[in-house]
A tleap script that builds the chain and sets N, CA, C and O, in Angstrom:
source leaprc.protein.ff14SB
mol = sequence {
  NMET ALA GLU GLN VAL THR ILE SER ILE PRO
  GLN PRO LEU TYR GLN ARG ALA ARG GLU LEU
  ALA ARG SER ARG ASN GLN SER VAL ASP ASP
  VAL LEU GLU ALA GLY VAL SER LEU VAL GLU
  ALA SER THR SER LEU LEU GLU SER GLU VAL
  GLU ALA MET ARG ARG GLU LYS ALA ALA TYR
  LEU ALA MET HIE PRO GLU LEU MET ALA GLN
  TYR ALA GLY GLN TYR VAL ALA ILE TYR GLN
  GLY GLN LEU ILE ASP HIE ASP GLN ASP GLU
  THR ALA LEU LEU HIE ARG LEU ASP GLY ARG
  TYR PRO ASP ASP VAL VAL LEU MET LYS LYS
  VAL ARG PRO LEU PRO GLU PRO GLU LEU ARG
  HIE ARG SER PRO ARG PRO VAL ARG SER GLY
  CSER
}
set mol.1.N position { 107.212 124.324 -63.611 }
set mol.1.CA position { 106.442 125.417 -63.065 }
set mol.1.C position { 105.485 125.924 -64.142 }
set mol.1.O position { 105.879 126.131 -65.290 }
set mol.2.N position { 104.247 126.117 -63.762 }
set mol.2.CA position { 103.232 126.573 -64.703 }
set mol.2.C position { 103.339 128.071 -64.921 }
set mol.2.O position { 103.619 128.835 -63.997 }
set mol.3.N position { 103.113 128.468 -66.146 }
set mol.3.CA position { 103.123 129.883 -66.490 }
set mol.3.C position { 101.691 130.401 -66.410 }
set mol.3.O position { 100.770 129.765 -66.923 }
set mol.4.N position { 101.503 131.517 -65.789 }
set mol.4.CA position { 100.184 132.116 -65.665 }
set mol.4.C position { 99.888 132.946 -66.911 }
set mol.4.O position { 100.632 133.870 -67.243 }
set mol.5.N position { 98.800 132.611 -67.593 }
set mol.5.CA position { 98.370 133.371 -68.756 }
set mol.5.C position { 96.860 133.562 -68.683 }
set mol.5.O position { 96.159 132.835 -67.978 }
set mol.6.N position { 96.394 134.515 -69.395 }
set mol.6.CA position { 94.957 134.745 -69.479 }
set mol.6.C position { 94.538 134.571 -70.927 }
set mol.6.O position { 95.111 135.176 -71.833 }
set mol.7.N position { 93.524 133.731 -71.132 }
set mol.7.CA position { 93.006 133.545 -72.483 }
set mol.7.C position { 91.497 133.756 -72.462 }
set mol.7.O position { 90.859 133.635 -71.416 }
set mol.8.N position { 90.945 134.066 -73.602 }
set mol.8.CA position { 89.495 134.193 -73.731 }
set mol.8.C position { 88.989 133.007 -74.534 }
set mol.8.O position { 89.453 132.750 -75.644 }
set mol.9.N position { 88.037 132.290 -73.964 }
set mol.9.CA position { 87.399 131.199 -74.693 }
set mol.9.C position { 85.898 131.403 -74.613 }
set mol.9.O position { 85.407 132.013 -73.663 }
set mol.10.N position { 85.169 130.909 -75.585 }
set mol.10.CA position { 83.711 131.080 -75.557 }
set mol.10.C position { 83.106 130.447 -74.295 }
set mol.10.O position { 83.539 129.384 -73.848 }
set mol.11.N position { 82.123 131.107 -73.747 }
set mol.11.CA position { 81.479 130.647 -72.516 }
set mol.11.C position { 80.968 129.206 -72.634 }
set mol.11.O position { 81.169 128.425 -71.704 }
set mol.12.N position { 80.314 128.821 -73.740 }
set mol.12.CA position { 79.831 127.433 -73.834 }
set mol.12.C position { 80.974 126.407 -73.765 }
set mol.12.O position { 80.815 125.336 -73.180 }
set mol.13.N position { 82.109 126.735 -74.357 }
set mol.13.CA position { 83.254 125.834 -74.300 }
set mol.13.C position { 83.769 125.718 -72.866 }
set mol.13.O position { 84.082 124.624 -72.396 }
set mol.14.N position { 83.853 126.838 -72.187 }
set mol.14.CA position { 84.314 126.806 -70.794 }
set mol.14.C position { 83.355 125.986 -69.933 }
set mol.14.O position { 83.789 125.214 -69.079 }
set mol.15.N position { 82.059 126.153 -70.158 }
set mol.15.CA position { 81.061 125.402 -69.375 }
set mol.15.C position { 81.220 123.902 -69.606 }
set mol.15.O position { 81.160 123.112 -68.663 }
set mol.16.N position { 81.425 123.512 -70.869 }
set mol.16.CA position { 81.610 122.091 -71.187 }
set mol.16.C position { 82.862 121.555 -70.506 }
set mol.16.O position { 82.841 120.459 -69.946 }
set mol.17.N position { 83.949 122.315 -70.550 }
set mol.17.CA position { 85.198 121.887 -69.923 }
set mol.17.C position { 85.023 121.775 -68.406 }
set mol.17.O position { 85.520 120.834 -67.787 }
set mol.18.N position { 84.323 122.727 -67.822 }
set mol.18.CA position { 84.103 122.713 -66.375 }
set mol.18.C position { 83.248 121.512 -65.966 }
set mol.18.O position { 83.537 120.849 -64.970 }
set mol.19.N position { 82.187 121.235 -66.744 }
set mol.19.CA position { 81.329 120.085 -66.436 }
set mol.19.C position { 82.087 118.776 -66.584 }
set mol.19.O position { 81.936 117.868 -65.766 }
set mol.20.N position { 82.904 118.679 -67.628 }
set mol.20.CA position { 83.694 117.476 -67.836 }
set mol.20.C position { 84.709 117.303 -66.708 }
set mol.20.O position { 84.903 116.195 -66.208 }
set mol.21.N position { 85.350 118.390 -66.310 }
set mol.21.CA position { 86.319 118.341 -65.214 }
set mol.21.C position { 85.638 117.871 -63.927 }
set mol.21.O position { 86.169 117.030 -63.202 }
set mol.22.N position { 84.475 118.418 -63.661 }
set mol.22.CA position { 83.750 118.054 -62.443 }
set mol.22.C position { 83.371 116.567 -62.476 }
set mol.22.O position { 83.510 115.872 -61.470 }
set mol.23.N position { 82.890 116.077 -63.633 }
set mol.23.CA position { 82.469 114.676 -63.721 }
set mol.23.C position { 83.644 113.706 -63.609 }
set mol.23.O position { 83.460 112.543 -63.247 }
set mol.24.N position { 84.844 114.182 -63.918 }
set mol.24.CA position { 86.033 113.318 -63.860 }
set mol.24.C position { 86.897 113.593 -62.631 }
set mol.24.O position { 87.956 112.989 -62.457 }
set mol.25.N position { 86.450 114.483 -61.807 }
set mol.25.CA position { 87.241 114.860 -60.625 }
set mol.25.C position { 88.613 115.386 -61.028 }
set mol.25.O position { 89.630 115.016 -60.440 }
set mol.26.N position { 88.630 116.247 -62.029 }
set mol.26.CA position { 89.863 116.843 -62.523 }
set mol.26.C position { 89.718 118.351 -62.509 }
set mol.26.O position { 88.631 118.890 -62.303 }
set mol.27.N position { 90.828 119.012 -62.730 }
set mol.27.CA position { 90.769 120.471 -62.865 }
set mol.27.C position { 90.442 120.810 -64.320 }
set mol.27.O position { 90.642 119.991 -65.217 }
set mol.28.N position { 89.949 122.000 -64.537 }
set mol.28.CA position { 89.684 122.468 -65.894 }
set mol.28.C position { 90.984 122.490 -66.685 }
set mol.28.O position { 90.989 122.169 -67.874 }
set mol.29.N position { 92.086 122.865 -66.041 }
set mol.29.CA position { 93.394 122.862 -66.700 }
set mol.29.C position { 93.721 121.481 -67.266 }
set mol.29.O position { 94.181 121.351 -68.401 }
set mol.30.N position { 93.470 120.435 -66.438 }
set mol.30.CA position { 93.775 119.069 -66.873 }
set mol.30.C position { 92.907 118.668 -68.072 }
set mol.30.O position { 93.388 118.024 -69.004 }
set mol.31.N position { 91.647 119.046 -68.040 }
set mol.31.CA position { 90.742 118.718 -69.148 }
set mol.31.C position { 91.189 119.421 -70.424 }
set mol.31.O position { 91.217 118.804 -71.489 }
set mol.32.N position { 91.537 120.694 -70.334 }
set mol.32.CA position { 91.990 121.429 -71.508 }
set mol.32.C position { 93.310 120.878 -72.034 }
set mol.32.O position { 93.507 120.790 -73.245 }
set mol.33.N position { 94.215 120.508 -71.130 }
set mol.33.CA position { 95.487 119.918 -71.545 }
set mol.33.C position { 95.257 118.594 -72.274 }
set mol.33.O position { 95.898 118.317 -73.288 }
set mol.34.N position { 94.337 117.779 -71.751 }
set mol.34.CA position { 94.021 116.507 -72.389 }
set mol.34.C position { 93.421 116.743 -73.779 }
set mol.34.O position { 93.704 115.995 -74.715 }
set mol.35.N position { 92.603 117.770 -73.907 }
set mol.35.CA position { 92.015 118.095 -75.205 }
set mol.35.C position { 93.068 118.497 -76.223 }
set mol.35.O position { 93.015 118.068 -77.376 }
set mol.36.N position { 94.015 119.309 -75.810 }
set mol.36.CA position { 95.097 119.726 -76.707 }
set mol.36.C position { 95.942 118.511 -77.097 }
set mol.36.O position { 96.327 118.366 -78.257 }
set mol.37.N position { 96.227 117.646 -76.135 }
set mol.37.CA position { 97.011 116.440 -76.422 }
set mol.37.C position { 96.279 115.538 -77.406 }
set mol.37.O position { 96.899 114.945 -78.289 }
set mol.38.N position { 94.976 115.436 -77.258 }
set mol.38.CA position { 94.179 114.619 -78.167 }
set mol.38.C position { 94.222 115.179 -79.586 }
set mol.38.O position { 94.344 114.423 -80.550 }
set mol.39.N position { 94.122 116.488 -79.715 }
set mol.39.CA position { 94.201 117.122 -81.030 }
set mol.39.C position { 95.577 116.874 -81.646 }
set mol.39.O position { 95.681 116.560 -82.832 }
set mol.40.N position { 96.615 117.013 -80.852 }
set mol.40.CA position { 97.974 116.757 -81.354 }
set mol.40.C position { 98.112 115.321 -81.840 }
set mol.40.O position { 98.664 115.078 -82.913 }
set mol.41.N position { 97.617 114.372 -81.062 }
set mol.41.CA position { 97.734 112.955 -81.424 }
set mol.41.C position { 96.934 112.646 -82.683 }
set mol.41.O position { 97.414 111.927 -83.560 }
set mol.42.N position { 95.716 113.183 -82.782 }
set mol.42.CA position { 94.898 112.892 -83.961 }
set mol.42.C position { 95.476 113.553 -85.204 }
set mol.42.O position { 95.385 112.994 -86.296 }
set mol.43.N position { 96.071 114.737 -85.057 }
set mol.43.CA position { 96.711 115.403 -86.190 }
set mol.43.C position { 97.908 114.599 -86.668 }
set mol.43.O position { 98.117 114.451 -87.872 }
set mol.44.N position { 98.690 114.083 -85.740 }
set mol.44.CA position { 99.849 113.271 -86.082 }
set mol.44.C position { 99.413 111.984 -86.777 }
set mol.44.O position { 100.041 111.564 -87.748 }
set mol.45.N position { 98.345 111.356 -86.289 }
set mol.45.CA position { 97.822 110.139 -86.900 }
set mol.45.C position { 97.326 110.421 -88.303 }
set mol.45.O position { 97.609 109.651 -89.221 }
set mol.46.N position { 96.598 111.500 -88.485 }
set mol.46.CA position { 96.089 111.866 -89.802 }
set mol.46.C position { 97.238 112.106 -90.775 }
set mol.46.O position { 97.194 111.655 -91.919 }
set mol.47.N position { 98.265 112.816 -90.319 }
set mol.47.CA position { 99.418 113.076 -91.186 }
set mol.47.C position { 100.106 111.774 -91.596 }
set mol.47.O position { 100.529 111.637 -92.743 }
set mol.48.N position { 100.222 110.818 -90.673 }
set mol.48.CA position { 100.864 109.549 -91.012 }
set mol.48.C position { 99.995 108.738 -91.968 }
set mol.48.O position { 100.521 108.034 -92.830 }
set mol.49.N position { 98.663 108.827 -91.827 }
set mol.49.CA position { 97.770 108.126 -92.750 }
set mol.49.C position { 97.841 108.734 -94.148 }
set mol.49.O position { 97.821 108.003 -95.139 }
set mol.50.N position { 97.921 110.046 -94.239 }
set mol.50.CA position { 98.049 110.710 -95.535 }
set mol.50.C position { 99.361 110.299 -96.200 }
set mol.50.O position { 99.390 110.033 -97.401 }
set mol.51.N position { 100.438 110.246 -95.428 }
set mol.51.CA position { 101.729 109.836 -95.970 }
set mol.51.C position { 101.684 108.380 -96.424 }
set mol.51.O position { 102.233 108.045 -97.474 }
set mol.52.N position { 101.045 107.519 -95.656 }
set mol.52.CA position { 100.916 106.109 -96.043 }
set mol.52.C position { 100.137 105.989 -97.353 }
set mol.52.O position { 100.501 105.191 -98.217 }
set mol.53.N position { 99.082 106.766 -97.506 }
set mol.53.CA position { 98.294 106.716 -98.742 }
set mol.53.C position { 99.119 107.222 -99.919 }
set mol.53.O position { 98.993 106.698 -101.025 }
set mol.54.N position { 99.949 108.220 -99.704 }
set mol.54.CA position { 100.839 108.694 -100.784 }
set mol.54.C position { 101.774 107.573 -101.236 }
set mol.54.O position { 101.997 107.381 -102.431 }
set mol.55.N position { 102.315 106.841 -100.268 }
set mol.55.CA position { 103.225 105.732 -100.607 }
set mol.55.C position { 102.486 104.641 -101.379 }
set mol.55.O position { 103.024 104.091 -102.340 }
set mol.56.N position { 101.256 104.324 -100.966 }
set mol.56.CA position { 100.489 103.283 -101.657 }
set mol.56.C position { 100.134 103.721 -103.082 }
set mol.56.O position { 100.164 102.914 -104.011 }
set mol.57.N position { 99.799 104.999 -103.244 }
set mol.57.CA position { 99.493 105.502 -104.593 }
set mol.57.C position { 100.735 105.452 -105.483 }
set mol.57.O position { 100.640 105.107 -106.661 }
set mol.58.N position { 101.895 105.794 -104.926 }
set mol.58.CA position { 103.138 105.735 -105.702 }
set mol.58.C position { 103.437 104.292 -106.105 }
set mol.58.O position { 103.882 104.040 -107.225 }
set mol.59.N position { 103.198 103.352 -105.205 }
set mol.59.CA position { 103.413 101.936 -105.523 }
set mol.59.C position { 102.453 101.501 -106.623 }
set mol.59.O position { 102.848 100.789 -107.547 }
set mol.60.N position { 101.191 101.926 -106.529 }
set mol.60.CA position { 100.207 101.584 -107.559 }
set mol.60.C position { 100.654 102.116 -108.919 }
set mol.60.O position { 100.594 101.401 -109.920 }
set mol.61.N position { 101.094 103.351 -108.954 }
set mol.61.CA position { 101.536 103.935 -110.225 }
set mol.61.C position { 102.734 103.173 -110.792 }
set mol.61.O position { 102.814 102.954 -112.001 }
set mol.62.N position { 103.652 102.774 -109.936 }
set mol.62.CA position { 104.823 102.020 -110.389 }
set mol.62.C position { 104.419 100.637 -110.906 }
set mol.62.O position { 105.024 100.130 -111.851 }
set mol.63.N position { 103.414 100.031 -110.300 }
set mol.63.CA position { 102.962 98.692 -110.694 }
set mol.63.C position { 101.932 98.708 -111.819 }
set mol.63.O position { 101.571 97.654 -112.342 }
set mol.64.N position { 101.467 99.872 -112.188 }
set mol.64.CA position { 100.336 99.967 -113.111 }
set mol.64.C position { 100.489 99.138 -114.383 }
set mol.64.O position { 99.540 98.443 -114.749 }
set mol.65.N position { 101.620 99.169 -115.076 }
set mol.65.CA position { 101.713 98.354 -116.297 }
set mol.65.C position { 101.458 96.852 -116.048 }
set mol.65.O position { 100.745 96.209 -116.819 }
set mol.66.N position { 102.038 96.305 -114.982 }
set mol.66.CA position { 101.805 94.891 -114.670 }
set mol.66.C position { 100.373 94.641 -114.222 }
set mol.66.O position { 99.771 93.629 -114.579 }
set mol.67.N position { 99.825 95.576 -113.431 }
set mol.67.CA position { 98.443 95.430 -112.976 }
set mol.67.C position { 97.493 95.453 -114.170 }
set mol.67.O position { 96.527 94.692 -114.215 }
set mol.68.N position { 97.768 96.318 -115.125 }
set mol.68.CA position { 96.932 96.415 -116.324 }
set mol.68.C position { 96.986 95.114 -117.113 }
set mol.68.O position { 95.971 94.657 -117.639 }
set mol.69.N position { 98.166 94.523 -117.193 }
set mol.69.CA position { 98.319 93.275 -117.957 }
set mol.69.C position { 97.575 92.112 -117.292 }
set mol.69.O position { 97.039 91.248 -117.987 }
set mol.70.N position { 97.535 92.080 -115.960 }
set mol.70.CA position { 96.941 90.934 -115.261 }
set mol.70.C position { 95.549 91.177 -114.698 }
set mol.70.O position { 94.743 90.249 -114.621 }
set mol.71.N position { 95.256 92.412 -114.305 }
set mol.71.CA position { 94.024 92.660 -113.551 }
set mol.71.C position { 93.175 93.786 -114.133 }
set mol.71.O position { 92.419 94.418 -113.395 }
set mol.72.N position { 93.277 94.051 -115.422 }
set mol.72.CA position { 92.509 95.141 -116.039 }
set mol.72.C position { 91.025 94.986 -115.720 }
set mol.72.O position { 90.445 93.914 -115.893 }
set mol.73.N position { 90.432 96.068 -115.255 }
set mol.73.CA position { 89.008 96.074 -114.930 }
set mol.73.C position { 88.680 95.539 -113.549 }
set mol.73.O position { 87.535 95.639 -113.109 }
set mol.74.N position { 89.653 94.976 -112.859 }
set mol.74.CA position { 89.419 94.462 -111.515 }
set mol.74.C position { 89.825 95.512 -110.474 }
set mol.74.O position { 90.493 96.500 -110.782 }
set mol.75.N position { 89.405 95.265 -109.253 }
set mol.75.CA position { 89.821 96.100 -108.127 }
set mol.75.C position { 91.034 95.446 -107.486 }
set mol.75.O position { 91.055 94.234 -107.270 }
set mol.76.N position { 92.038 96.250 -107.185 }
set mol.76.CA position { 93.247 95.752 -106.534 }
set mol.76.C position { 93.426 96.453 -105.196 }
set mol.76.O position { 92.944 97.566 -104.987 }
set mol.77.N position { 94.130 95.773 -104.293 }
set mol.77.CA position { 94.427 96.333 -102.982 }
set mol.77.C position { 95.941 96.376 -102.821 }
set mol.77.O position { 96.626 95.368 -103.002 }
set mol.78.N position { 96.454 97.555 -102.480 }
set mol.78.CA position { 97.883 97.768 -102.293 }
set mol.78.C position { 98.121 98.121 -100.827 }
set mol.78.O position { 97.511 99.042 -100.283 }
set mol.79.N position { 99.033 97.357 -100.198 }
set mol.79.CA position { 99.363 97.587 -98.792 }
set mol.79.C position { 100.872 97.462 -98.633 }
set mol.79.O position { 101.471 96.469 -99.046 }
set mol.80.N position { 101.471 98.465 -98.040 }
set mol.80.CA position { 102.915 98.529 -97.835 }
set mol.80.C position { 103.670 98.263 -99.135 }
set mol.80.O position { 104.670 97.546 -99.169 }
set mol.81.N position { 103.145 98.876 -100.214 }
set mol.81.CA position { 103.809 98.813 -101.503 }
set mol.81.C position { 103.642 97.510 -102.261 }
set mol.81.O position { 104.284 97.310 -103.292 }
set mol.82.N position { 102.785 96.613 -101.766 }
set mol.82.CA position { 102.608 95.302 -102.395 }
set mol.82.C position { 101.144 95.071 -102.748 }
set mol.82.O position { 100.241 95.534 -102.052 }
set mol.83.N position { 100.928 94.343 -103.846 }
set mol.83.CA position { 99.583 93.896 -104.189 }
set mol.83.C position { 99.221 92.789 -103.207 }
set mol.83.O position { 99.917 91.777 -103.126 }
set mol.84.N position { 98.129 92.976 -102.457 }
set mol.84.CA position { 97.769 91.978 -101.452 }
set mol.84.C position { 96.499 91.219 -101.796 }
set mol.84.O position { 96.251 90.147 -101.245 }
set mol.85.N position { 95.678 91.770 -102.714 }
set mol.85.CA position { 94.430 91.100 -103.062 }
set mol.85.C position { 93.855 91.769 -104.301 }
set mol.85.O position { 94.248 92.877 -104.667 }
set mol.86.N position { 92.923 91.081 -104.938 }
set mol.86.CA position { 92.223 91.638 -106.099 }
set mol.86.C position { 90.890 90.924 -106.241 }
set mol.86.O position { 90.712 89.815 -105.739 }
set mol.87.N position { 89.954 91.570 -106.929 }
set mol.87.CA position { 88.639 90.974 -107.133 }
set mol.87.C position { 87.881 91.776 -108.177 }
set mol.87.O position { 88.103 92.977 -108.337 }
set mol.88.N position { 86.982 91.099 -108.885 }
set mol.88.CA position { 86.062 91.781 -109.810 }
set mol.88.C position { 85.025 92.569 -109.016 }
set mol.88.O position { 84.548 93.618 -109.450 }
set mol.89.N position { 84.693 92.039 -107.848 }
set mol.89.CA position { 83.637 92.602 -107.008 }
set mol.89.C position { 84.240 93.530 -105.955 }
set mol.89.O position { 84.931 93.088 -105.037 }
set mol.90.N position { 83.966 94.816 -106.109 }
set mol.90.CA position { 84.505 95.821 -105.191 }
set mol.90.C position { 84.079 95.559 -103.751 }
set mol.90.O position { 84.892 95.673 -102.834 }
set mol.91.N position { 82.809 95.209 -103.546 }
set mol.91.CA position { 82.286 94.995 -102.200 }
set mol.91.C position { 82.930 93.787 -101.536 }
set mol.91.O position { 83.260 93.838 -100.352 }
set mol.92.N position { 83.113 92.707 -102.280 }
set mol.92.CA position { 83.743 91.505 -101.718 }
set mol.92.C position { 85.175 91.819 -101.277 }
set mol.92.O position { 85.611 91.395 -100.207 }
set mol.93.N position { 85.894 92.560 -102.109 }
set mol.93.CA position { 87.270 92.931 -101.763 }
set mol.93.C position { 87.281 93.818 -100.521 }
set mol.93.O position { 88.092 93.621 -99.617 }
set mol.94.N position { 86.394 94.777 -100.485 }
set mol.94.CA position { 86.319 95.683 -99.338 }
set mol.94.C position { 86.040 94.916 -98.047 }
set mol.94.O position { 86.639 95.216 -97.015 }
set mol.95.N position { 85.148 93.942 -98.087 }
set mol.95.CA position { 84.852 93.147 -96.884 }
set mol.95.C position { 86.075 92.360 -96.421 }
set mol.95.O position { 86.343 92.277 -95.223 }
set mol.96.N position { 86.811 91.788 -97.360 }
set mol.96.CA position { 88.024 91.056 -96.970 }
set mol.96.C position { 89.051 91.994 -96.355 }
set mol.96.O position { 89.672 91.667 -95.344 }
set mol.97.N position { 89.228 93.167 -96.970 }
set mol.97.CA position { 90.201 94.124 -96.442 }
set mol.97.C position { 89.808 94.612 -95.057 }
set mol.97.O position { 90.655 94.741 -94.173 }
set mol.98.N position { 88.518 94.885 -94.870 }
set mol.98.CA position { 88.049 95.324 -93.548 }
set mol.98.C position { 88.316 94.269 -92.486 }
set mol.98.O position { 88.613 94.602 -91.338 }
set mol.99.N position { 88.211 92.996 -92.863 }
set mol.99.CA position { 88.466 91.918 -91.915 }
set mol.99.C position { 89.936 91.735 -91.608 }
set mol.99.O position { 90.300 91.474 -90.461 }
set mol.100.N position { 90.788 91.866 -92.616 }
set mol.100.CA position { 92.214 91.602 -92.432 }
set mol.100.C position { 93.021 92.827 -92.027 }
set mol.100.O position { 94.028 92.700 -91.332 }
set mol.101.N position { 92.594 94.002 -92.451 }
set mol.101.CA position { 93.368 95.239 -92.208 }
set mol.101.C position { 92.443 96.340 -91.668 }
set mol.101.O position { 92.354 97.409 -92.272 }
set mol.102.N position { 91.764 96.102 -90.556 }
set mol.102.CA position { 90.744 97.059 -90.105 }
set mol.102.C position { 91.274 98.450 -89.761 }
set mol.102.O position { 90.555 99.437 -89.915 }
set mol.103.N position { 92.514 98.541 -89.298 }
set mol.103.CA position { 93.040 99.830 -88.856 }
set mol.103.C position { 94.201 100.327 -89.702 }
set mol.103.O position { 94.879 101.285 -89.329 }
set mol.104.N position { 94.434 99.680 -90.842 }
set mol.104.CA position { 95.575 100.035 -91.678 }
set mol.104.C position { 95.133 100.812 -92.910 }
set mol.104.O position { 93.975 100.752 -93.323 }
set mol.105.N position { 96.068 101.532 -93.477 }
set mol.105.CA position { 95.813 102.261 -94.720 }
set mol.105.C position { 96.091 101.312 -95.880 }
set mol.105.O position { 97.225 100.882 -96.092 }
set mol.106.N position { 95.033 100.993 -96.629 }
set mol.106.CA position { 95.137 100.123 -97.789 }
set mol.106.C position { 94.509 100.866 -98.965 }
set mol.106.O position { 93.387 101.362 -98.869 }
set mol.107.N position { 95.234 100.937 -100.061 }
set mol.107.CA position { 94.692 101.568 -101.263 }
set mol.107.C position { 93.922 100.522 -102.050 }
set mol.107.O position { 94.454 99.462 -102.377 }
set mol.108.N position { 92.674 100.824 -102.352 }
set mol.108.CA position { 91.866 99.958 -103.188 }
set mol.108.C position { 91.482 100.767 -104.418 }
set mol.108.O position { 90.930 101.862 -104.309 }
set mol.109.N position { 91.779 100.219 -105.583 }
set mol.109.CA position { 91.585 100.994 -106.802 }
set mol.109.C position { 91.206 100.064 -107.940 }
set mol.109.O position { 91.679 98.929 -108.008 }
set mol.110.N position { 90.349 100.548 -108.838 }
set mol.110.CA position { 90.013 99.798 -110.047 }
set mol.110.C position { 91.116 100.044 -111.069 }
set mol.110.O position { 91.524 101.182 -111.300 }
set mol.111.N position { 91.593 98.960 -111.676 }
set mol.111.CA position { 92.670 99.066 -112.654 }
set mol.111.C position { 92.063 99.464 -113.994 }
set mol.111.O position { 91.291 98.717 -114.595 }
set mol.112.N position { 92.428 100.643 -114.440 }
set mol.112.CA position { 91.931 101.211 -115.699 }
set mol.112.C position { 93.133 101.533 -116.585 }
set mol.112.O position { 94.264 101.594 -116.104 }
set mol.113.N position { 92.886 101.739 -117.887 }
set mol.113.CA position { 94.010 102.033 -118.794 }
set mol.113.C position { 94.859 103.220 -118.354 }
set mol.113.O position { 96.085 103.166 -118.439 }
set mol.114.N position { 94.228 104.282 -117.889 }
set mol.114.CA position { 95.000 105.417 -117.367 }
set mol.114.C position { 95.124 105.252 -115.855 }
set mol.114.O position { 94.112 105.107 -115.170 }
set mol.115.N position { 96.347 105.270 -115.322 }
set mol.115.CA position { 96.496 105.073 -113.873 }
set mol.115.C position { 95.800 106.141 -113.048 }
set mol.115.O position { 95.278 105.861 -111.969 }
set mol.116.N position { 95.795 107.338 -113.547 }
set mol.116.CA position { 95.077 108.437 -112.896 }
set mol.116.C position { 94.138 109.023 -113.933 }
set mol.116.O position { 94.590 109.455 -114.993 }
set mol.117.N position { 92.848 109.048 -113.656 }
set mol.117.CA position { 91.925 109.581 -114.655 }
set mol.117.C position { 92.205 111.050 -114.940 }
set mol.117.O position { 92.576 111.818 -114.052 }
set mol.118.N position { 92.020 111.410 -116.172 }
set mol.118.CA position { 92.204 112.806 -116.556 }
set mol.118.C position { 90.951 113.569 -116.143 }
set mol.118.O position { 89.837 113.209 -116.524 }
set mol.119.N position { 91.142 114.597 -115.382 }
set mol.119.CA position { 90.012 115.396 -114.907 }
set mol.119.C position { 89.988 116.711 -115.659 }
set mol.119.O position { 90.995 117.413 -115.745 }
set mol.120.N position { 88.845 117.030 -116.190 }
set mol.120.CA position { 88.683 118.305 -116.881 }
set mol.120.C position { 87.491 119.027 -116.281 }
set mol.120.O position { 86.461 118.426 -115.977 }
set mol.121.N position { 87.654 120.292 -116.123 }
set mol.121.CA position { 86.513 121.087 -115.680 }
set mol.121.C position { 86.547 122.397 -116.433 }
set mol.121.O position { 87.604 122.945 -116.745 }
set mol.122.N position { 85.399 122.855 -116.700 }
set mol.122.CA position { 85.287 124.112 -117.426 }
set mol.122.C position { 85.138 125.242 -116.423 }
set mol.122.O position { 84.389 125.151 -115.450 }
set mol.123.N position { 85.863 126.291 -116.690 }
set mol.123.CA position { 85.812 127.443 -115.815 }
set mol.123.C position { 84.890 128.484 -116.448 }
set mol.123.O position { 85.051 128.831 -117.618 }
set mol.124.N position { 83.939 128.974 -115.685 }
set mol.124.CA position { 83.070 130.001 -116.255 }
set mol.124.C position { 83.864 131.273 -116.550 }
set mol.124.O position { 84.766 131.648 -115.802 }
set mol.125.N position { 83.518 131.906 -117.621 }
set mol.125.CA position { 84.194 133.160 -117.970 }
set mol.125.C position { 83.190 134.291 -117.906 }
set mol.125.O position { 82.058 134.160 -118.373 }
set mol.126.N position { 83.604 135.385 -117.334 }
set mol.126.CA position { 82.677 136.519 -117.251 }
set mol.126.C position { 82.404 137.073 -118.647 }
set mol.126.O position { 83.302 137.174 -119.484 }
set mol.127.N position { 81.179 137.417 -118.867 }
set mol.127.CA position { 80.781 138.012 -120.139 }
set mol.127.C position { 80.405 139.452 -119.854 }
set mol.127.O position { 79.600 139.734 -118.967 }
set mol.128.N position { 81.000 140.365 -120.621 }
set mol.128.CA position { 80.677 141.767 -120.412 }
set mol.128.C position { 79.472 142.139 -121.258 }
set mol.128.O position { 79.345 141.746 -122.417 }
set mol.129.N position { 78.616 142.890 -120.650 }
set mol.129.CA position { 77.450 143.340 -121.417 }
set mol.129.C position { 77.891 144.454 -122.368 }
set mol.129.O position { 78.791 145.238 -122.068 }
set mol.130.N position { 77.239 144.494 -123.501 }
set mol.130.CA position { 77.612 145.499 -124.524 }
set mol.130.C position { 77.470 146.921 -124.034 }
set mol.130.O position { 76.552 147.235 -123.276 }
set mol.131.N position { 78.369 147.777 -124.460 }
set mol.131.CA position { 78.274 149.174 -124.043 }
set mol.131.C position { 78.131 150.062 -125.227 }
set mol.131.O position { 78.036 151.280 -125.078 }
savepdb mol mol.pdb
quit
């Protein structure tokens, strides 16, 4: 059983939902429900991709000493915790990965002496004018 509620949404959004509902022969309720479901699904997908990238980065960090010994200065590709490819040419590696893993999360990284570059930034400090 549906619960009756009243919400306020911007007029342009309501107009878009109404036009979409009309073009699909659906109710505005159905269009809004589909929109919420789509947001939920995309949020869940994004969260799983972020988690997959965390796992690939952790695998890269664990493998870094061996990668440095064998592939220093090259680009490596890590997928499901394993080294799957490497190349001197970043673009060539990227094209191969796009062909073989078009919808998967693959970490591609240049092997450098420090596994994670040290980032430094200077913070501005307020200067008081003399009194």
